[in-house]
N, C-alpha and C positions, 0 to 999 in steps of 0.2 A: 835898211830902214824898216822899222816895225810898221805893220799894217794897222789900220783903224786907230791911229794915234789919238784923235780927239775922243773916241769912245773909251780908250784905255785911260786917258786923263780924267774923264768924268767918273769912271769906275774908281779910280784912285781917290778922287775927291770925296766920294761917298763910301769909301771902304768896302767896295764890292769886288769880289774875286770871281774868277771863271766858274768855280763850283757853284756860287750863288746864281750866276747866269744859267747854268745847266739846270739847277733845281727849279728855278722860276719858269723856265721854258717848259720843263716836264710837267710841273704842276698846272700851269696855265693852259697849255695845249693838250694835256692828257697823253703825252707820249713819253718814250724813254729817251731822254736827252742826256747823253753821258758827258763827262768832263772831257774825254778825248775828242768827242764830236765838237764841242765848243772850242777846244784848242785848235782843231783843224779849221774851224771857221775863222778864228783870229789870225791864223797863219796863212790863210789863202789856199789851203788844200781842199776845202769844201766851200761852196757858196752859201751865203745866208739866204734863207727863204724869207719872203716878205713878212709872214706871220711871226717868225722868230725875231726879226728886226723890230717890229712894232712892240712885241712883248718886252724886249730889252729896253726900248725907249720908255715904256710905261714903268718898268722897274726903276729906272734912273730919273723918272719924272721930267723927261724931255718931251717937248711938244712934237707931235707927229710931223708937223711942217718942217722940222729940222732933220728929217730922215737923211736927206742928201749930205748933210754935214758929218753925220756919225757913221754912215755907211756909203762912202764914196765908191765910185767904180774902181774895181781892183783893190779896194782897201786903202788907196793912197790919194791924197789931194794933189792936184797939179799946181795949185797956187796956195798962198798963205790965207788962212781964214781966221779972222779975229773972233775970239770967243767972248 
C-alpha cells in the first residue's frame, strides 16, 4: 500500500507532482530540496519535517488543522477517513 494516500489524491486532483513539491519547499524554505528527497519522504525512507509538511499544505490550499489527515503516523491511516 502506498503511503500518504490522501496527500497523493489531493496532489492528483490539483495536478501537482513531486517535482512541484520539491520546488515549492526549496523556494519557500530557502533550502535545496531535491526530487529524490521528496520521493524518499513519500516512500517513508525519510521523515517529513513539520515545516515541510506545512509548506505542502499551503501549496495544496489545505487548512493546517488537517495536517493529521494528510501526514498520518508512518504515512498510513489505521482507519477510513472520509474526504
